[in-house]
N, C-alpha and C positions, 0 to 999 in steps of 0.2 A: 719200342722194341729195339730200335737202333742204339739208343743210349744204353740199354741193358746189355746188348751184344758188345758194345765198346767197353763197358765196365767189366764184362767177363774176360775179354781179351787183355785188358790192362791188368787185371788181377792175376791171370795166368802168367803173363810176362813177369810180373812182380814176384810171383812165387818162384819162378825159375831163377831170377836174378838174386833173390834172397838166399837160395841154396848155394849159389856161386859166391855170394858175398861172405857167407859163413866159412867157405873154404879158403878165404884170404883175399878176394878181389874187393878192396875197399873203394875202388873208383866207381862202383855201381851204386853206392849208397845215395848219392844225390839224384840219380835217375830213379831209384826206388821211391825216394821221398816225393819227387815230382809226380810220378804216376799215382802215388797214394793221394796227393793233393787233388789230382784230376778225378780220382774215384770219389773223394769226399764232395767235390764240387758237383759232379753228376748226381750224386745221391741227394744233395740239397735241392737241386733243380727238379728232380723227379718227385721228391716229397712235396715241394711247393706246388707242382702241377697237380698232384693227387689231392692235396688239401683244397686247392681252388675248385676242383671238380666236386668234392664233397660239399663245399659251401654252395655251389650252384644247385646240386641235387637237393640240399636242404631247402633252398629257396623255392625249388619246384613244388615241394610239399605245401608251402604257404600260398603259392600262386595258383596251383591247379587242384589242390585238395588231395584226398587220399588215393585217388586213382589217376595215374599218368596216362596221357594219350599214347597210342601205339607208336606214333611217329617219334616221340621222345624216347620211349623205352627201347626202340630199335637201335638208337645210338649209344645205349648204355651197356656196359659190360655186366655179366651175370653177378659179379661181386657188388657192383654199384646198385643193381636192382635189389639185391639182398640187403644192402645197407639202407636203402630207401625204405624197405618194408620194416626193418627193425626200428628206424627212426620214427616211422609212422605209428607203429605200435607203442613206442615209448612216449610219444607226444599224446596219444589217445589215453594212455594210462595216467599221465600227469593231469590232463584236462579233466578226467573223471575224478581224480583225487582232490581237486580244489573246486570250490563253488557250490558246496552242498550236495544234495541228492542227485540233481541232474548233471552236475559237473559244470564246467565253464568252457565254452567254445572260444578259444583264443584266436581262432582263424576267422571269426565272424566279421570283425571290423579291422581290416588290415590298415586302413587309414583311420585316424581318430575322427569321431563325429564332429561336425562343425559346432553343434550346440548340445548341451546336456539335457535340454528340454525340447520336446516336440509337441506339435499339435496333432491331436487324434480325434477321430469321430467314433462314437459307439455304434456298432452294427446291430447289437441286440441288447435287450435288458439284461444287466449283469447284477445289479444291486449296489451295495455300498463297497467302496474301495478305499483303503486307508493308505496314505502316503507316510513316509518316514517321520515327518514333523508332527504327525498325529491328526492331520486334516483328513476328514472323511468326505469322499466325493461320491455322489450318486450317479452311477453309470446307467443312463437310460438310452434307449434306441434314438439315434440321430442327434444326441447331444455332443457338443464339442468341448474339448478340454486341452489345457496346456500342462503336460505332466512330464516328470523325469523320464528320460529315455529308458533307462535300465529297469524301471518299474513297469513299463508298458510292453517291453519286448515279448514277454511270455504271452500276454493277452493278445498281442498282435498275431503271434503264431497260432493261437487258439481260435482266431477269427472273431474275437469279441470286439477288438478295436481295429481301426484302420488308420494308418499314418497319412495325414493330409500334407501333400507336398505343395508348397506355395509357388 
């Protein structure tokens, strides 16, 4: 707010001096240019500050999900909350548009997995399960398998498989 007030004062003084410079006072030109440079500097600083806040708000979506805690929302301006909501909707639309029918949840694994294959235990009889290389695996209750992570995630969510942590 102080920077905006300072910029408003500089602008008003410049406007007054410009009208005097037009009437013949050429000694004010350097002062007008100096104030104009100050205005441009303050504008760059404010834009950098606002851009940094937007980057932090965008990071909050990836860290906390689609709903922000009240303690964080309390410190945000109404325009920032609105920007967060628009970013959240835009990200959700994009995630629905990629990855087939269910979409692709990009926020699921913020850190890449340590391995592409995981060890799983079958919790109930499922039947035959085909992997990309054409191998067919029989998923029977209490059987353990070493399978590609991305092929197992949906079955883990459905409760057919359980990830065995070593």
